[in-house]
N, C-alpha and C positions, 0 to 999 in steps of 0.2 A: 526775515519773513520770505525772502526770495526763494529759499530752499523749499518752502511749503508749496509754492506754485508748481514746482517740478513734479509733485505727487498728486496734485488736484487735476480734475478733468472738467473742462468747460461744460456747463449745463447741469452738473451735479449740484445737489443742495449745499454741499461743502463749499463749492466755488462761490455761490451767491453770498453765503454768510461771510466768507473770507474777504470778498470784495468790499464789504462794509466796515471791516476792521481797519483802524488807523495804525499803521506800523510804527508811528512815532509815539504812541500812547499805550504800548503793551505793558502789562504788569511785569515787574522784574522777578517776582517770586510767586508761584502758585502753590497752594497746599490743598490736598484733597483727602477727605474722609471717605474711603471706599466702603460703602455700606449696602447691604441688601442681598448678599450672595445666598444666604440661607433661605430667605423668602422667595428669591428667584427660583431656587431648586424646589421648594415646597409647592409652589404653584404649578410646577411641571411634574409633580409627584416623583421627584428624584431625590437621592440622598443629598445632605448638605454639602458633602465634599464635591459633588458635581457642580454646585454653585461656585465653590472656591476655584475649581479647575477652569470654569468658564470665565472667571474674573481675571485670569492671567492675560488674556488678549487685550482688554482695555488698558492694562498697565503698560504693555508694549506700545499701544497706540499713543497714550498720553506722553510717554517718554520721547518717542520719535517726533510727535507733532510739536511738543513744546521746544524740543531741540531745533526743529526746522523753523520755528517762529523766531528763534533767538532769545527765548526766555532764559534768564540767568540761573534760576533755581526752581526745582520742582520737588516738593516733599509729599510723599505718599504714606498714609497711615495704614501700615500693613498688619501690625500685631500690637495690641495694647497690653499693659501689665495686668489688666483684668481678664484678658482672653485665656489665661491659664486655667480659668474656672470651667472652660468647656470640656467636653468628653475627651479623654486621652487620645482616642483614635483620631478625632478631628484635629487636635493640636498637632499630632504626629504627621498627619497629611499636609498640614500647612507648611511644616518644615520641609517635607518632600517637595512640595510645589515651589518653595523658595529656592531650593537647590536646582530644580529643573529650570526655573526662570533664569537663574544666574548662569547656568551652563549654556543655555540656548541663546542668551542675549549678549554675551560678552563681545562677540564679533560686531554686533550692531552698536554697542557702546563705543567700541574702538573706532568704528567707521564714522560715528557722529561726534567723536571727541567728548563723549559724556564721562564725567567723573562721578563714580559711585561713592556714597558715604552711607553709613548707618547711624541713626540717632536713637539712643535708648540704651538700656542695660544689656548690651550684646553679650557680655561675659556669661550670662545665664542661659544662653541658647544651647541646644544639644551640640555636641562636638562636631558632628559632620556638617551641620548647617553653618555653624560658626566658622569652621575652616574654609568652606566654600565661599562664604561671604567675605572673609578676610582676604582670600586669594584674588577675588575680583576687585575688591577695593585697591589692593596693591597693584594689580594689572592696569587699572584705569587712573592711577594716582597722577600720572604725568599729563593726562588729557586736560585740555584748556577750554572745553566747551561747557555745556550746561552742567550744573551740579545736581545730581539726582540723589535725594535723601530718602532712604527707606526707614521709616519710623518703626522699629522692631523692639518688642518688649519695652514700649514707650508709655510714659504717663507724664502729662504736663506738670502736675504737682510734684512728682518725683524729680523732674528735671530742675524745677526752681529750687527744691530742697537741696539737690546736689550742688547747684551753682552757689548757693549761700554757704554751704559747707566748704566748698573749695576756697571761697573768699576768706573764710575764717581760718582754714588750714594754712593758707598762704601768709596771712598776717601773723599767725603763731610762729611759723618757721622764720619769719623776718623779724621777730621780736617786737611787733607793734600791735599786739592784740589789745592792749589796754587803750590805745588811741583809735581803734578801728571804728569807722563809720561806714556802714554798708549803704551804697547808693545804687541808682539804676544802672549806671555805666558799669559798675563792678559786677553786677549780676549778669548783664548782657554779655560781658566778656567771657563769662564762664558757662554760657548756655551751649547746648549741642550745636546750635546754628551760628555760633559766634563767627563774625566776619561776613555773614550774608545779610542782605537786606531782609527786613521782616516781610512776611507774606502780604501782598497787596490784595490778593483774591483767595478766598477760602471756598472751596466747592464741597458740597455734601450731596451724596446720592441717596435714594430711597425715600426722600421726603421727610426724614426725621429732622425736627427743629431743635437740635442741641449740638453742643461742641464736643462732648464726650472726652473731656480731659486732654484735648489735643492742642499743643502749642499755645497754652494759655497766656504766656507772656507775649509771645511774638504776634498774636493776631489782634492786639489791642485796637488797631485801626484798619483791619482787613475788611474788605467788602465781602459780604456773604452771598453765595449763590446756591440755592437748594433746588434740586430737581427730583421729581418723583420717580425717575428711572432707577431701577436697581443697577448696581455696579456692573454686572455682566452685560447689560444693555447700553451702557454708557459708551457713546461713539464719538467720532471726531466732530461731527456736526454739533453735538451737545457741548463739547469742549469749546468750540469756536463761539457758540452762542453765549456761553458763560463769559468769555473774554469780551464779546461785544457788549453784553449787559454791563460788565465792569466799566467799559469806556463811556457808558451813558450816565454813570453815577456822578454826582457832584461831591467830590472828596474834600471835606473842609477841615478835617483833623481838629475839630473843636472850635474852629474860627468861623468866619463868614465867607460866603462865596462872592459877595459884592461889598463895596464900600458902603458904610452907613450914610443915610441922607445927611447932607451938610448941616441942616438945621439942628438935627439931633446930635451930630458929631460934636457940636459946640454947646450942647445943652448945659445950662446951669440949673440951679434949684428952681428958679422961677418958671423955666420951660417944663421941667418935670412935673410941676404942679398943674400945668395946663393939660397934661395927658389925660383924656377921659377914661374913667373906670366904668365898665359895664355894670348896670344895675340888674341884679338877679331877682 
Protein backbone atom coordinates (compact mmCIF):
# COMPACT_ATOMS: atom_id res chain seq x y z
CA UNK A 1 0.00 0.00 0.00
CA UNK A 2 3.04 2.26 0.32
CA UNK A 3 3.05 2.74 -3.46
CA UNK A 4 -0.47 4.17 -3.30
CA UNK A 5 0.57 7.00 -1.01
CA UNK A 6 3.00 8.17 -3.70
CA UNK A 7 0.11 9.06 -6.02
CA UNK A 8 -2.35 10.43 -3.46
CA UNK A 9 -2.46 14.07 -2.38
CA UNK A 10 -3.17 15.20 1.20
CA UNK A 11 -6.58 16.79 1.46
CA UNK A 12 -8.10 14.87 -1.45
CA UNK A 13 -11.10 12.63 -0.81
CA UNK A 14 -8.99 9.65 -1.88
CA UNK A 15 -6.49 10.44 0.86
CA UNK A 16 -9.12 10.46 3.59
CA UNK A 17 -10.61 7.12 2.51
CA UNK A 18 -7.16 5.53 2.14
CA UNK A 19 -6.25 6.57 5.68
CA UNK A 20 -9.14 4.47 7.00
CA UNK A 21 -8.03 1.31 5.18
CA UNK A 22 -6.16 -1.31 7.20
CA UNK A 23 -3.19 -2.45 5.03
CA UNK A 24 -3.08 -5.75 6.92
CA UNK A 25 -6.64 -6.70 5.91
CA UNK A 26 -6.71 -6.05 2.17
CA UNK A 27 -8.57 -8.47 -0.09
CA UNK A 28 -6.22 -10.77 -1.96
CA UNK A 29 -8.42 -10.94 -5.05
CA UNK A 30 -10.92 -8.36 -6.33
CA UNK A 31 -13.37 -9.11 -9.14
CA UNK A 32 -15.37 -6.42 -10.92
CA UNK A 33 -18.45 -6.56 -13.15
CA UNK A 34 -18.00 -3.43 -15.26
CA UNK A 35 -21.56 -2.43 -16.10
CA UNK A 36 -23.41 0.66 -17.29
CA UNK A 37 -21.42 1.89 -20.29
CA UNK A 38 -24.48 1.95 -22.53
CA UNK A 39 -26.72 3.72 -20.03
CA UNK A 40 -23.95 6.26 -19.33
CA UNK A 41 -23.85 7.07 -23.04
CA UNK A 42 -27.64 7.14 -23.45
CA UNK A 43 -28.10 9.65 -20.64
CA UNK A 44 -25.64 11.92 -22.48
CA UNK A 45 -27.31 11.30 -25.84
CA UNK A 46 -24.17 9.66 -27.14
CA UNK A 47 -23.77 6.41 -29.09
CA UNK A 48 -23.19 3.28 -26.97
CA UNK A 49 -19.62 2.98 -28.24
CA UNK A 50 -18.86 6.31 -26.54
CA UNK A 51 -19.69 4.67 -23.23
CA UNK A 52 -17.34 1.80 -23.96
CA UNK A 53 -14.58 4.23 -24.88
CA UNK A 54 -15.15 6.16 -21.64
CA UNK A 55 -14.93 2.87 -19.74
CA UNK A 56 -11.27 2.34 -20.66
CA UNK A 57 -9.94 4.91 -18.16
CA UNK A 58 -11.52 3.20 -15.11
CA UNK A 59 -9.89 -0.05 -16.24
CA UNK A 60 -6.51 1.65 -16.18
CA UNK A 61 -7.25 3.24 -12.80
CA UNK A 62 -8.31 -0.04 -11.20
CA UNK A 63 -5.28 -1.93 -12.48
CA UNK A 64 -2.82 0.70 -11.27
CA UNK A 65 -4.56 1.31 -7.93
CA UNK A 66 -4.88 -2.39 -7.08
CA UNK A 67 -1.26 -2.91 -8.04
CA UNK A 68 -0.18 0.00 -5.84
CA UNK A 69 -2.21 -1.42 -2.95
CA UNK A 70 -0.49 -4.77 -3.24
CA UNK A 71 -3.61 -6.70 -4.28
CA UNK A 72 -2.62 -10.17 -5.50
CA UNK A 73 -5.20 -10.51 -8.29
CA UNK A 74 -7.77 -8.39 -10.12
CA UNK A 75 -10.33 -9.95 -12.47
CA UNK A 76 -12.34 -7.68 -14.78
CA UNK A 77 -15.45 -8.88 -16.63
CA UNK A 78 -14.76 -7.44 -20.07
CA UNK A 79 -16.87 -9.51 -22.49
CA UNK A 80 -19.31 -12.32 -21.76
CA UNK A 81 -20.30 -15.24 -23.98
CA UNK A 82 -23.73 -13.56 -24.21
CA UNK A 83 -22.29 -10.27 -25.50
CA UNK A 84 -21.99 -11.70 -29.03
CA UNK A 85 -25.75 -11.03 -29.30
CA UNK A 86 -25.08 -7.29 -29.47
CA UNK A 87 -24.97 -5.42 -32.81
CA UNK A 88 -21.95 -6.40 -34.91
CA UNK A 89 -20.69 -2.81 -35.04
CA UNK A 90 -20.65 -2.56 -31.25
CA UNK A 91 -18.89 -5.90 -30.83
CA UNK A 92 -16.27 -4.91 -33.40
CA UNK A 93 -15.68 -1.65 -31.54
CA UNK A 94 -15.12 -3.56 -28.31
CA UNK A 95 -12.33 -5.57 -29.96
CA UNK A 96 -10.79 -2.36 -31.28
CA UNK A 97 -10.87 -0.88 -27.78
CA UNK A 98 -9.26 -4.02 -26.37
CA UNK A 99 -6.40 -3.68 -28.84
CA UNK A 100 -6.06 0.02 -28.01
CA UNK A 101 -5.92 -0.72 -24.29
CA UNK A 102 -3.34 -3.47 -24.71
CA UNK A 103 -1.08 -1.32 -26.86
CA UNK A 104 -1.30 1.75 -24.65
CA UNK A 105 -0.95 -0.04 -21.30
CA UNK A 106 1.89 -2.48 -21.92
CA UNK A 107 4.51 -0.06 -20.61
CA UNK A 108 2.43 0.53 -17.47
CA UNK A 109 2.05 -3.21 -16.91
CA UNK A 110 5.78 -3.70 -17.24
CA UNK A 111 6.54 -0.79 -14.88
CA UNK A 112 4.17 -2.16 -12.23
CA UNK A 113 5.22 -5.79 -12.80
CA UNK A 114 1.61 -6.68 -13.68
CA UNK A 115 1.10 -10.10 -15.25
CA UNK A 116 -1.76 -10.17 -17.74
CA UNK A 117 -3.89 -13.27 -18.33
CA UNK A 118 -7.14 -13.88 -20.19
CA UNK A 119 -9.87 -16.10 -18.80
CA UNK A 120 -12.52 -17.39 -21.17
CA UNK A 121 -12.77 -18.94 -24.60
CA UNK A 122 -10.13 -16.72 -26.15
CA UNK A 123 -9.73 -18.90 -29.24
CA UNK A 124 -13.05 -17.53 -30.56
CA UNK A 125 -11.82 -13.90 -30.61
CA UNK A 126 -11.13 -12.14 -33.92
CA UNK A 127 -7.58 -12.85 -35.04
CA UNK A 128 -6.24 -9.31 -34.63
CA UNK A 129 -7.56 -8.98 -31.06
CA UNK A 130 -6.39 -12.48 -30.13
CA UNK A 131 -2.89 -11.88 -31.50
CA UNK A 132 -2.54 -8.59 -29.63
CA UNK A 133 -3.80 -10.18 -26.43
CA UNK A 134 -1.44 -13.15 -26.69
CA UNK A 135 1.48 -10.83 -27.40
CA UNK A 136 0.91 -8.82 -24.22
CA UNK A 137 0.34 -11.98 -22.18
CA UNK A 138 3.69 -13.28 -23.40
CA UNK A 139 5.43 -9.95 -22.78
CA UNK A 140 4.22 -9.79 -19.17
CA UNK A 141 4.59 -13.49 -18.37
CA UNK A 142 7.77 -12.99 -16.31
CA UNK A 143 6.31 -10.16 -14.22
CA UNK A 144 5.87 -11.02 -10.56
CA UNK A 145 3.42 -8.36 -9.43
CA UNK A 146 -0.36 -8.39 -9.51
CA UNK A 147 -2.16 -10.85 -11.77
CA UNK A 148 -4.63 -9.00 -14.01
CA UNK A 149 -7.27 -11.30 -15.47
CA UNK A 150 -9.40 -10.04 -18.35
CA UNK A 151 -12.54 -12.18 -18.55
CA UNK A 152 -13.14 -12.24 -22.31
CA UNK A 153 -15.72 -14.40 -24.06
CA UNK A 154 -16.31 -15.68 -20.55
CA UNK A 155 -19.23 -17.45 -18.90
CA UNK A 156 -19.26 -18.99 -15.45
CA UNK A 157 -21.35 -22.00 -16.46
CA UNK A 158 -19.12 -22.61 -19.47
CA UNK A 159 -16.04 -22.45 -17.24
CA UNK A 160 -17.40 -25.07 -14.83
CA UNK A 161 -18.47 -27.28 -17.74
CA UNK A 162 -14.99 -27.01 -19.26
CA UNK A 163 -13.38 -27.84 -15.93
CA UNK A 164 -15.49 -31.00 -15.48
CA UNK A 165 -14.73 -32.11 -19.04
CA UNK A 166 -11.01 -31.64 -18.40
CA UNK A 167 -11.23 -33.83 -15.31
CA UNK A 168 -13.03 -36.53 -17.35
CA UNK A 169 -10.57 -36.29 -20.26
CA UNK A 170 -7.62 -36.61 -17.90
CA UNK A 171 -9.12 -39.69 -16.26
CA UNK A 172 -9.82 -41.23 -19.67
CA UNK A 173 -6.22 -40.70 -20.81
CA UNK A 174 -4.89 -42.25 -17.59
CA UNK A 175 -7.22 -45.24 -17.85
CA UNK A 176 -9.11 -44.57 -14.61
CA UNK A 177 -12.42 -43.33 -15.97
CA UNK A 178 -14.34 -46.19 -14.36
CA UNK A 179 -13.10 -45.19 -10.89
CA UNK A 180 -13.43 -41.44 -11.41
CA UNK A 181 -15.06 -39.43 -8.63
CA UNK A 182 -15.24 -35.70 -9.37
CA UNK A 183 -14.68 -33.60 -6.24
CA UNK A 184 -14.36 -29.87 -5.56
CA UNK A 185 -10.56 -29.94 -5.57
CA UNK A 186 -10.48 -31.52 -9.03
CA UNK A 187 -12.81 -28.87 -10.45
CA UNK A 188 -10.88 -26.02 -8.79
CA UNK A 189 -7.62 -27.26 -10.33
CA UNK A 190 -9.13 -26.97 -13.78
CA UNK A 191 -10.74 -23.54 -13.56
CA UNK A 192 -9.32 -20.58 -15.48
CA UNK A 193 -8.24 -19.06 -12.15
CA UNK A 194 -6.48 -22.19 -10.86
CA UNK A 195 -3.64 -21.28 -8.49
CA UNK A 196 -5.20 -17.97 -7.44
CA UNK A 197 -7.16 -17.28 -4.26
CA UNK A 198 -10.89 -16.98 -4.83
CA UNK A 199 -12.18 -13.39 -4.96
CA UNK A 200 -12.71 -11.87 -1.53
CA UNK A 201 -14.57 -8.88 -2.95
CA UNK A 202 -16.94 -8.68 -5.92
CA UNK A 203 -17.79 -5.16 -7.12
CA UNK A 204 -20.64 -4.41 -9.51
CA UNK A 205 -21.32 -1.00 -10.99
CA UNK A 206 -24.62 0.51 -12.29
CA UNK A 207 -26.73 -0.72 -9.36
CA UNK A 208 -27.78 -4.03 -10.90
CA UNK A 209 -28.32 -6.72 -8.25
CA UNK A 210 -27.23 -9.81 -10.14
CA UNK A 211 -24.06 -11.81 -10.80
CA UNK A 212 -24.49 -12.22 -14.58
CA UNK A 213 -22.81 -15.63 -14.90
CA UNK A 214 -19.49 -14.31 -13.55
CA UNK A 215 -17.07 -16.53 -11.60
CA UNK A 216 -19.96 -18.63 -10.29
CA UNK A 217 -17.68 -21.15 -8.59
CA UNK A 218 -15.09 -18.74 -7.27
CA UNK A 219 -17.37 -16.15 -5.62
CA UNK A 220 -19.08 -18.60 -3.26
CA UNK A 221 -17.94 -16.57 -0.24
CA UNK A 222 -17.07 -13.23 -1.84
CA UNK A 223 -18.32 -10.04 -0.23
CA UNK A 224 -20.57 -8.13 -2.64
CA UNK A 225 -20.36 -4.37 -3.16
CA UNK A 226 -22.86 -2.75 -5.52
CA UNK A 227 -22.62 0.91 -6.50
CA UNK A 228 -25.12 2.92 -8.54
CA UNK A 229 -22.28 4.58 -10.45
CA UNK A 230 -22.01 3.60 -14.10
CA UNK A 231 -18.66 2.08 -15.01
CA UNK A 232 -17.29 5.18 -16.84
CA UNK A 233 -17.84 7.18 -13.61
CA UNK A 234 -16.19 4.58 -11.34
CA UNK A 235 -13.17 6.30 -9.81
CA UNK A 236 -10.42 5.61 -7.31
CA UNK A 237 -12.45 6.98 -4.41
CA UNK A 238 -15.25 4.50 -5.13
CA UNK A 239 -12.76 1.64 -5.38
CA UNK A 240 -11.21 2.54 -2.05
CA UNK A 241 -14.67 2.83 -0.49
CA UNK A 242 -15.47 -0.68 -1.69
CA UNK A 243 -12.31 -1.99 -0.04
CA UNK A 244 -13.11 -0.10 3.17
CA UNK A 245 -16.63 -1.55 3.18
CA UNK A 246 -15.14 -5.02 2.67
CA UNK A 247 -13.00 -4.52 5.79
CA UNK A 248 -16.09 -3.63 7.81
CA UNK A 249 -17.79 -6.93 6.99
CA UNK A 250 -17.82 -9.85 9.41
CA UNK A 251 -16.65 -12.75 7.23
CA UNK A 252 -17.81 -16.00 8.84
CA UNK A 253 -17.67 -18.49 5.93
CA UNK A 254 -20.67 -20.34 7.35
CA UNK A 255 -19.39 -20.31 10.92
CA UNK A 256 -19.84 -17.94 13.85
CA UNK A 257 -17.99 -14.71 14.50
CA UNK A 258 -17.84 -15.43 18.24
CA UNK A 259 -17.78 -18.51 20.46
CA UNK A 260 -21.21 -19.73 21.61
CA UNK A 261 -22.31 -19.05 25.16
CA UNK A 262 -20.72 -21.66 27.48
CA UNK A 263 -24.11 -22.76 28.81
CA UNK A 264 -25.40 -23.57 25.34
CA UNK A 265 -22.08 -24.99 24.16
CA UNK A 266 -22.55 -27.81 26.68
CA UNK A 267 -26.29 -28.11 26.10
CA UNK A 268 -27.95 -31.46 26.48
CA UNK A 269 -31.52 -32.42 25.68
CA UNK A 270 -32.75 -31.08 29.00
CA UNK A 271 -31.39 -27.59 28.27
CA UNK A 272 -32.76 -27.58 24.73
CA UNK A 273 -36.20 -28.27 26.17
CA UNK A 274 -35.86 -25.14 28.33
CA UNK A 275 -35.40 -22.85 25.33
CA UNK A 276 -38.60 -20.77 25.03
CA UNK A 277 -40.57 -20.92 21.78
CA UNK A 278 -42.40 -17.71 20.78
CA UNK A 279 -46.18 -17.97 20.78
CA UNK A 280 -47.74 -16.59 17.59
